[in-house]
N, CA and C of each residue as an Amber inpcrd file, in Angstrom:
protein
   507
   0.9550000  -1.1040000   0.2260000   0.1540000   0.0590000  -0.0790000
   0.5890000   1.3010000   0.3170000   0.3660000   1.9960000  -1.1760000
   0.7680000   3.3990000  -1.0250000   0.8350000   4.8360000  -0.1320000
   1.0080000   5.1260000   0.9030000   0.3760000   6.2580000   1.4770000
   0.5070000   7.1090000   2.1390000   0.0770000   8.5740000   2.0290000
   0.1450000   9.8880000   1.8890000  -0.2750000  10.6290000   2.7520000
   0.3700000  11.0430000   3.9090000   0.0540000  11.4810000   5.1000000
  -1.1920000  13.2530000   4.3690000  -2.7280000  12.4940000   4.8230000
  -3.5260000  13.8260000   4.1000000  -3.7580000  13.7850000   2.5730000
  -3.1240000  12.2530000   1.6970000  -4.2030000  12.5310000   0.3580000
  -4.5240000  10.8480000   0.3880000  -4.8540000  10.8450000   1.7360000
  -5.2930000   8.9960000   1.8940000  -6.5700000   8.9600000   3.3860000
  -7.7480000   7.9830000   2.5650000  -8.0850000   7.6610000   4.1270000
  -7.8250000   6.3460000   4.5970000  -8.1930000   6.0730000   5.5060000
  -7.4370000   4.6790000   6.1270000  -8.8670000   4.0440000   6.6470000
  -9.3080000   3.5900000   6.7200000 -10.1670000   2.4380000   8.1750000
 -10.1510000   0.8720000   8.2020000  -9.5590000   1.0500000   9.4460000
  -9.9010000  -0.8660000  10.0580000 -10.7420000  -1.1300000  10.5570000
 -11.2370000  -2.0900000  10.6980000 -12.5720000  -2.1110000  11.0210000
 -11.8610000  -4.2050000  11.4920000 -12.4140000  -4.1600000  13.6040000
 -11.8460000  -5.6630000  14.2590000 -13.3630000  -5.9270000  14.0440000
 -13.5920000  -6.8960000  13.8380000 -14.6050000  -7.8830000  13.9320000
 -14.6900000  -8.9040000  14.4490000 -15.8550000  -9.6920000  15.3420000
 -15.9150000 -11.1750000  15.4330000 -16.4140000 -11.6900000  14.7480000
 -15.2770000 -13.0230000  14.2670000 -16.0290000 -13.1670000  12.9770000
 -17.6480000 -14.1350000  12.8370000 -18.5150000 -13.6390000  13.5400000
 -19.7880000 -14.2480000  13.4220000 -20.2290000 -13.0760000  13.2230000
 -19.7380000 -12.4560000  12.9480000 -20.5420000 -11.0340000  12.4060000
 -20.0490000 -10.5610000  10.9160000 -19.3260000 -11.2680000  10.3270000
 -18.1770000 -11.1010000   9.3090000 -18.8510000 -12.4340000   8.2480000
 -19.5700000 -11.9320000   6.7870000 -19.8560000 -13.6090000   6.1440000
 -18.9890000 -14.2010000   5.9400000 -19.0820000 -15.8240000   6.1220000
 -18.0060000 -16.4190000   5.8970000 -17.0340000 -16.7620000   4.7080000
 -18.0370000 -16.3290000   3.6960000 -17.7300000 -16.4040000   1.9920000
 -16.4060000 -15.1670000   2.3330000 -15.6530000 -15.4820000   1.8570000
 -14.3750000 -13.7650000   1.6920000 -14.8680000 -12.6640000   1.1450000
 -14.8540000 -13.1320000  -0.5940000 -15.9450000 -12.3900000  -1.2520000
 -17.0540000 -11.2720000  -1.0150000 -18.1250000 -12.5820000  -0.3270000
 -18.8020000 -11.8230000   0.1850000 -19.0460000 -10.8530000   1.6560000
 -17.7780000 -11.1180000   2.0930000 -17.0360000 -10.2360000   3.7150000
 -16.8670000  -8.6260000   2.9120000 -16.3030000  -9.0600000   1.6440000
 -15.4530000  -7.4690000   1.1830000 -16.4580000  -6.4090000   0.9560000
 -17.2820000  -6.8500000  -0.3750000 -18.4010000  -5.6430000  -0.5800000
 -19.8410000  -5.4500000   0.7050000 -19.8060000  -6.3160000   1.8530000
 -20.5250000  -6.2130000   3.3320000 -19.7070000  -5.3020000   4.0090000
 -18.4130000  -5.7960000   4.1330000 -17.9680000  -4.4380000   5.1040000
 -17.2880000  -3.0320000   4.4870000 -17.2600000  -3.6960000   3.1940000
 -17.3040000  -1.5200000   2.1820000 -17.9160000  -1.6110000   1.9410000
 -19.2910000  -1.4120000   1.8830000 -20.3850000  -1.3220000   1.4360000
 -20.3710000   0.4400000   2.0210000 -20.5630000   0.5860000   2.9880000
 -20.4020000   1.7150000   3.8270000 -19.9420000   2.5670000   3.1560000
 -19.0330000   2.7010000   3.5920000 -18.1890000   3.7230000   2.5820000
 -18.5450000   3.9440000   1.5810000 -18.8310000   2.8800000   0.4910000
 -19.4300000   3.1320000  -0.7680000 -20.3970000   4.1200000  -0.4920000
 -21.7120000   3.8410000   0.5210000 -22.5500000   4.3550000   0.8420000
 -21.8790000   6.2290000   1.2400000 -20.8990000   6.2190000   1.7630000
 -21.0680000   7.6220000   2.3270000 -19.7790000   7.9020000   1.1160000
 -19.4590000   7.6290000   0.2900000 -18.6470000   8.2970000  -0.9470000
 -19.8270000   8.9670000  -2.0170000 -20.9650000   8.1750000  -2.0040000
 -21.8960000   8.4260000  -2.8730000 -22.4170000   9.7800000  -2.6920000
 -22.4310000   9.2160000  -1.4000000 -23.7280000  10.8850000  -0.5890000
 -23.0050000  12.1000000  -0.6160000 -21.3760000  12.5370000  -0.6610000
 -20.4020000  13.3620000  -1.2850000 -20.6850000  13.1350000  -2.6600000
 -21.1740000  12.5050000  -3.5890000 -21.0190000  13.0620000  -4.8510000
 -20.1410000  11.8120000  -5.6280000 -19.5910000  11.3480000  -4.8170000
 -18.4950000  10.3910000  -5.9490000 -19.1130000   9.0120000  -6.1390000
 -19.7770000   9.0430000  -7.4730000 -19.9750000   7.6340000  -8.4270000
 -18.9890000   6.3660000  -7.7320000 -19.0230000   5.6900000  -6.4490000
 -18.5080000   4.6640000  -6.5540000 -19.3370000   4.1070000  -6.3660000
 -18.6920000   2.4980000  -6.6640000 -18.9200000   1.3470000  -6.2680000
 -18.0560000   0.3310000  -5.9920000 -18.4350000  -0.9150000  -5.4340000
 -17.7250000  -2.0260000  -5.6200000 -17.5520000  -2.9460000  -6.4440000
 -15.4940000  -3.3590000  -6.6610000 -15.8370000  -4.0720000  -7.5730000
 -14.4880000  -5.6840000  -6.9230000 -15.5380000  -6.4260000  -7.0550000
 -14.1780000  -8.1240000  -7.0210000 -13.1470000  -7.8350000  -6.9160000
 -12.2220000  -8.4020000  -6.3750000 -12.2920000  -8.7930000  -4.9880000
 -12.4870000  -8.0930000  -4.0110000 -11.7410000  -6.9490000  -4.1100000
 -11.6130000  -6.1800000  -3.1640000 -11.2690000  -4.9540000  -3.1230000
 -12.1170000  -3.8400000  -4.6070000 -12.0540000  -2.6070000  -4.7130000
 -12.9900000  -1.9280000  -4.3810000 -12.8890000  -0.5430000  -3.9390000
 -13.6090000   0.5960000  -4.8120000 -13.5850000   1.0350000  -5.5340000
 -14.2450000   1.6800000  -6.1720000 -14.3250000   2.2020000  -7.7980000
 -14.9090000   3.3440000  -8.3300000 -14.0690000   3.8680000  -8.7330000
 -15.1830000   5.0360000  -9.7670000 -15.0970000   4.3840000 -11.6850000
 -15.8960000   5.0650000 -12.2960000 -15.7940000   4.6460000 -13.8620000
 -14.7460000   5.0080000 -14.2810000 -13.6580000   6.1600000 -13.2660000
 -12.5600000   6.1290000 -14.1200000 -11.2340000   5.5310000 -13.3560000
 -11.0550000   4.2090000 -12.9170000 -10.3780000   3.9570000 -12.1560000
 -10.4150000   3.3720000 -10.4220000  -9.4580000   2.8890000 -10.3770000
  -9.8180000   2.3980000  -8.9780000  -9.2680000   3.6080000  -7.7300000
 -10.6150000   3.7720000  -6.7600000 -10.3350000   4.6090000  -5.4850000
  -9.8970000   3.8060000  -4.5540000  -9.7410000   2.7020000  -4.1860000
  -9.1090000   2.5210000  -2.7580000  -9.1760000   0.6990000  -3.3100000
  -8.7740000   0.5830000  -2.3080000  -8.8940000  -1.1230000  -2.3290000
  -8.8380000  -1.8310000  -0.3170000  -9.0500000  -2.9980000  -0.3180000
  -9.5770000  -3.5080000   1.1960000  -7.9130000  -4.5560000   1.5750000
  -8.0890000  -5.3880000   2.0500000  -7.1290000  -6.3180000   2.3550000
  -7.7810000  -6.8450000   4.1910000  -7.7430000  -8.2840000   4.4060000
  -8.3930000  -8.8380000   5.5110000  -7.2380000 -10.0160000   6.0370000
  -6.9930000 -10.0370000   7.1060000  -6.8570000 -10.7400000   8.3660000
  -7.6790000 -11.5890000   8.9990000  -8.0690000 -12.8500000   8.8030000
  -8.6090000 -13.9910000   9.8180000  -8.2450000 -14.5270000  10.4760000
  -8.5080000 -14.5150000  12.1620000  -7.6540000 -15.3240000  13.1860000
  -9.1710000 -16.0970000  13.1430000  -8.5200000 -16.9740000  14.0870000
  -9.4890000 -17.5400000  14.7950000 -10.3450000 -16.5550000  15.7780000
  -9.7300000 -15.2580000  16.1260000 -11.1510000 -14.9230000  16.9730000
 -11.4550000 -13.6050000  16.7390000 -11.0740000 -13.0170000  15.5660000
 -11.1170000 -11.6400000  14.6120000 -11.0320000 -11.4570000  13.3620000
 -11.7680000 -11.0430000  12.4680000 -11.6360000 -10.3650000  11.2460000
 -10.9680000  -9.3620000  11.3570000  -9.9620000  -8.9060000  11.2810000
  -9.2850000  -7.2270000  10.8940000  -9.4630000  -7.1810000   8.8790000
 -10.1330000  -6.3470000   9.2670000 -10.6930000  -5.5460000   7.9010000
  -9.9670000  -3.7770000   7.6170000  -9.1030000  -3.8150000   6.6190000
  -8.4650000  -2.9670000   6.4490000  -8.4950000  -2.1700000   4.8430000
  -9.1540000  -0.7730000   4.7210000  -9.2000000  -0.5810000   3.4880000
  -8.1950000   0.9970000   4.0100000  -7.8130000   1.0510000   2.0360000
  -7.2760000   2.3350000   2.0020000  -7.6440000   3.3950000   0.6200000
  -8.0090000   4.7140000   0.4510000  -8.7890000   5.2380000  -0.3100000
  -8.2310000   6.2480000  -0.9370000  -7.8570000   6.6220000  -1.7650000
  -6.6270000   7.9420000  -2.4340000  -7.7430000   8.9160000  -2.4670000
  -7.0480000  10.0420000  -1.5700000  -8.4340000  11.0380000  -1.6440000
  -8.0730000  12.3940000  -2.6730000  -6.2190000  12.4620000  -2.7080000
  -5.8070000  12.8940000  -3.0680000  -4.2330000  13.1870000  -3.7530000
  -4.5110000  11.3940000  -4.1660000  -2.5530000  10.9290000  -3.8660000
  -2.4740000  11.2840000  -5.1400000  -0.6420000  10.9980000  -5.2590000
   0.0180000  12.2210000  -6.2650000   0.7690000  10.5610000  -6.8410000
   0.1270000  10.3640000  -7.5040000  -0.0150000   9.0280000  -8.4540000
   0.9310000   8.9590000  -9.3030000   1.7420000   9.9130000  -9.8170000
   3.2520000   9.7720000 -10.2270000   4.2860000   9.7150000  -9.3760000
   3.8500000   9.9960000  -8.1180000   4.6890000   9.7850000  -7.2250000
   4.3600000   8.4560000  -6.7160000   3.1930000   7.9210000  -6.7710000
   2.9990000   6.1090000  -6.3560000   3.5820000   5.4710000  -7.2090000
   3.1960000   5.6900000  -8.3680000   4.1830000   4.8300000  -9.2150000
   5.9130000   4.7640000  -9.8290000   5.9710000   5.8630000  -8.9760000
   7.7950000   5.6920000  -8.6820000   8.3920000   5.0670000  -8.1040000
   7.6200000   5.0930000  -6.3110000   7.8240000   4.6350000  -5.8200000
   7.4540000   3.0930000  -5.7200000   6.6570000   2.9770000  -6.3620000
   6.0180000   1.5660000  -6.0900000   6.8110000   0.4350000  -7.5010000
   6.8010000   1.3220000  -7.9920000   7.7220000   0.8320000  -9.5210000
   6.4310000  -0.4820000  -9.9200000   5.6430000  -0.2360000 -10.5940000
   5.1690000  -1.5720000 -10.6390000   5.2400000  -1.8730000 -11.8850000
   5.0340000  -2.6370000 -11.9710000   5.7520000  -3.9360000 -13.8420000
   4.2060000  -4.1710000 -14.5790000   5.4100000  -4.1790000 -15.9490000
   4.5160000  -4.7130000 -16.6560000   3.3460000  -5.9950000 -16.5000000
   4.2080000  -6.7000000 -15.2250000   3.1230000  -8.5090000 -15.3000000
   1.6950000  -7.8520000 -14.6570000   2.1360000  -6.8790000 -13.6110000
   1.2240000  -6.0430000 -13.0950000  -0.2160000  -5.5070000 -14.0330000
   0.5880000  -5.2350000 -14.2690000  -0.4090000  -3.6900000 -15.6030000
  -1.7120000  -5.0590000 -16.7440000  -0.4150000  -5.6730000 -16.6030000
  -1.0920000  -6.9520000 -17.7320000  -2.0060000  -7.6620000 -17.3280000
  -1.7520000  -8.6780000 -15.8020000  -2.6160000  -8.9790000 -15.0760000
  -3.9450000  -8.3240000 -14.6820000  -4.1950000  -6.7900000 -15.4090000
  -4.9370000  -6.3230000 -14.5000000  -5.5250000  -6.0660000 -15.8660000
  -4.8650000  -5.9150000 -16.8620000  -5.7710000  -5.8600000 -18.5910000
  -6.1510000  -3.9700000 -18.5490000  -4.8200000  -3.8000000 -18.1690000
  -4.9350000  -2.1360000 -17.8940000  -3.4090000  -1.2850000 -18.9360000
  -4.0670000  -0.8780000 -19.8040000  -2.8960000  -0.3890000 -20.4610000
  -1.8310000   0.3510000 -19.3890000  -1.7210000   1.2230000 -18.6980000
  -0.9450000   1.8710000 -17.9780000  -1.9870000   1.9860000 -16.1270000
  -0.9550000   1.9500000 -14.9490000  -1.4830000   1.9810000 -13.3550000
  -1.9710000   3.5570000 -13.5700000  -1.3500000   4.1430000 -13.9160000
  -2.0450000   6.3590000 -13.7570000  -4.0680000   5.7350000 -14.3790000
  -3.5510000   5.0190000 -15.2500000  -5.3250000   4.7220000 -15.6610000
  -6.1670000   4.5040000 -14.6180000  -5.5980000   3.2740000 -14.2020000
  -6.3220000   2.4370000 -13.0480000  -6.2610000   3.2510000 -11.9830000
  -5.9650000   3.7740000 -11.6770000  -5.9510000   4.7970000 -10.1000000
  -6.8420000   5.9350000 -10.4320000  -7.6970000   5.9540000  -9.5380000
  -8.3620000   7.3010000  -9.3530000  -8.4490000   8.2450000  -8.2290000
  -8.4860000   9.6120000  -7.9250000  -8.5510000  10.2560000  -7.2210000
  -9.7890000  10.6460000  -6.9090000 -10.3040000  10.8570000  -5.2880000
 -11.6190000  11.7150000  -5.1290000 -11.7300000  12.7260000  -5.5100000
 -10.3150000  13.8160000  -5.1590000 -10.9700000  14.7490000  -5.5230000
 -11.0590000  15.6970000  -6.9970000 -10.9810000  14.6240000  -7.9750000
 -11.4660000  14.8400000  -9.4090000 -12.8370000  14.6310000  -9.4110000
 -13.1800000  14.3000000  -8.6040000 -15.3860000  13.7020000  -8.5850000
 -15.7480000  14.5280000  -7.4990000 -15.3190000  14.9080000  -7.2140000
 -16.1200000  15.5280000  -5.7370000 -15.1250000  17.2180000  -5.2150000
 -15.9640000  18.1440000  -5.0740000 -15.8250000  19.5540000  -4.2570000
 -15.7530000  19.2420000  -2.4770000 -16.3010000  18.1410000  -2.5230000
 -16.1960000  18.1180000  -0.9110000 -14.6890000  17.5750000  -0.2680000
 -14.7370000  18.1320000   0.7620000 -13.3910000  18.1830000   0.8660000
 -12.8600000  17.4290000   1.7690000 -11.7070000  16.8530000   2.7190000
 -11.4400000  15.6430000   3.3730000 -11.9930000  15.8630000   4.6060000
 -11.8950000  16.3880000   5.3400000 -13.3660000  16.9860000   6.1720000
 -14.2750000  16.3070000   6.2380000 -15.3990000  16.4690000   4.9600000
 -16.3540000  16.8340000   4.9330000 -16.5380000  15.3400000   4.0810000
 -15.7620000  14.1760000   3.7040000 -16.1750000  13.0540000   3.6810000
 -16.0240000  11.9560000   4.7110000 -14.5500000  12.0570000   5.5880000
 -14.3980000  11.3810000   6.6460000 -15.9590000  11.8020000   7.9240000
 -16.4290000  13.1060000   7.8060000 -17.8300000  13.0450000   8.3050000
 -18.6610000  11.9130000   7.7870000 -19.0410000  11.8000000   6.7690000
 -19.5740000  11.0510000   5.8950000 -19.5890000   9.4580000   6.3570000
 -17.8770000   9.5020000   5.9170000 -17.7240000   8.1470000   6.5630000
 -18.3480000   7.2990000   8.3370000 -17.8760000   8.5890000   8.8210000
 -18.0570000   8.4970000  10.6400000 -19.4660000   8.1640000  10.0840000
 -20.1160000   8.9080000   9.8350000 -21.6330000   8.8310000  10.1480000
 -21.7980000   7.1910000   9.6850000 -21.7680000   7.0360000   8.0980000
 -22.4750000   5.7640000   7.2600000 -21.6640000   4.8610000   8.1060000
 -20.6820000   4.6360000   8.8850000 -20.3070000   3.5100000   9.4190000
 -21.4230000   3.4810000  10.8500000 -21.8280000   4.2010000  11.4600000
 -22.5610000   4.6700000  12.5910000 -23.5160000   4.4170000  12.5210000
 -24.4190000   4.2180000  11.2620000 -25.6850000   3.9100000  10.6780000
 -25.2070000   2.1770000  10.4630000 -24.2900000   1.4780000   9.8090000
 -24.3940000   0.2190000   9.2390000 -24.1320000  -0.7050000  10.2950000
 -23.0930000  -0.5040000  11.7830000 -22.8410000  -1.1660000  12.3060000
 -23.1000000  -0.4570000  13.2670000 -22.9760000  -1.1160000  14.9820000
 -22.8270000  -1.0510000  16.3420000 -21.7290000  -0.0750000  16.5140000
 -21.7250000   0.9550000  16.9310000 -20.1200000   2.1200000  17.3120000
 -20.2210000   2.7160000  17.9400000 -19.0790000   3.0920000  18.9370000
 -19.1000000   3.9750000  19.7050000 -17.8470000   4.1970000  19.7970000
 -17.4530000   5.6150000  20.6220000 -16.4760000   6.5240000  20.0730000
 -15.4250000   5.9160000  21.0170000 -14.2220000   6.0830000  21.5730000
 -13.2510000   5.7580000  22.7890000 -12.2580000   6.8380000  22.1480000
 -10.9740000   6.4520000  23.1340000  -9.6350000   6.5350000  22.3790000
  -8.9000000   6.0960000  23.3890000  -7.2010000   6.5570000  23.2810000
  -6.2650000   5.5700000  23.2630000  -5.9150000   6.1900000  24.7850000
  -5.2890000   5.6990000  25.9290000  -4.4760000   5.8840000  27.2860000
  -3.3820000   6.5520000  26.6540000  -3.2850000   7.1020000  27.0460000
  -2.1870000   8.1710000  27.0270000  -0.7170000   6.8900000  26.7530000
  -1.0490000   5.9710000  27.9590000   0.5880000   5.0460000  27.9660000
   0.0810000   4.2400000  26.1800000  -0.9290000   4.3860000  25.9370000
  -1.0800000   3.3130000  24.4060000  -0.0860000   3.9850000  23.0150000
  -0.8440000   5.2840000  23.0970000  -0.3360000   6.3660000  22.5140000
   1.4240000   7.0280000  22.6700000   1.7350000   6.8600000  23.8860000
   3.2100000   6.6340000  23.9730000   3.9050000   5.4160000  24.0530000
   3.2100000   4.3130000  23.7340000   4.1480000   2.6560000  23.0230000
   3.9090000   2.9330000  21.6200000   2.8200000   3.5260000  20.7800000
   2.4810000   3.8160000  19.7040000   3.9660000   4.6700000  18.9400000
   4.3260000   6.0880000  19.4650000   4.7650000   6.8120000  19.3520000
   6.4490000   5.9670000  19.2120000   6.4400000   4.7370000  20.4160000
   8.0260000   4.7770000  20.8340000   8.6090000   3.9980000  19.8200000
   7.0410000   3.0350000  19.4060000   7.2590000   2.1820000  18.1380000
   8.0750000   2.4620000  16.8050000   6.9970000   3.4940000  16.3550000
   7.2690000   4.4510000  15.8920000   8.8060000   4.6180000  15.5890000
   8.2400000   5.4180000  16.2480000  10.3520000   6.3170000  16.6850000
  11.6810000   5.1540000  16.3910000  11.2040000   4.5130000  17.3040000
  12.6140000   2.9230000  16.7080000  12.7600000   1.7800000  16.1550000
  11.5840000   2.1330000  15.5600000  10.9150000   0.7380000  14.4120000
  10.9270000   1.3130000  13.0460000   9.8840000   1.8230000  12.9860000
   9.2750000   2.3880000  11.7390000   9.8250000   3.5590000  10.7560000
  10.4660000   4.5220000  11.8770000  10.6890000   5.7120000  11.2820000
  11.7680000   5.8150000  11.2110000  12.5560000   4.8700000  11.2400000
  14.2730000   4.3910000  10.1270000  14.2880000   4.2410000   8.9930000
  15.5910000   4.6800000   8.3280000  15.7500000   3.8400000   7.1150000
  16.0630000   2.5730000   6.9330000  16.4520000   1.7660000   7.5140000
  16.4050000   0.8790000   7.5110000  15.0480000  -0.2310000   7.1960000
  14.2530000   0.4770000   7.8170000  12.5240000   0.1070000   7.8470000
  12.0120000   0.4370000   6.4350000  12.8440000   1.9010000   5.9050000
  12.1360000   2.3320000   4.3970000  12.6560000   2.0180000   3.3540000
  13.5530000   1.6740000   3.6570000  14.3290000   0.6870000   2.8460000
  14.5150000  -1.2140000   2.8680000  13.3420000  -1.7130000   3.2660000
  13.1670000  -2.7240000   3.3690000  12.6050000  -3.4250000   2.1400000
  12.3340000  -2.8060000   1.3010000  11.3940000  -2.7710000  -0.0170000
  12.2380000  -3.6460000  -0.7660000
């Protein structure tokens, strides 16, 4: 996944397995439909494309991934709000094999960004997503403890904010 601060929207759902369809293909559309509804509410003509994409007629707006364990399903989706597609392509170095598998002439034509399809601000889209998930799932507001936030900062500084991690690809 390619993520630029402020240029993407991401969300993760952590659910008990009994709340998620057993069929993986069915679960992707089930767990992302609320987001598609929210995008449509702000004027983006989004839809679902199997197996795990949120799309617009002009290209892919986002994609999802899942991890299933005995006790939970983790569903994560990343969507491009105002992504610098040229930079993404330079960083990811997408090869011809990947492009031909997707049956597209170029990755630039395959990726779409929300800002090309709505005047809604990032904050407005986030608000629409928050409202839509609350309409679909039982949610509750919460916050992380100071200790948890500090542990995350420490982990980020010691492991993820290092040259070794960045060059791990």
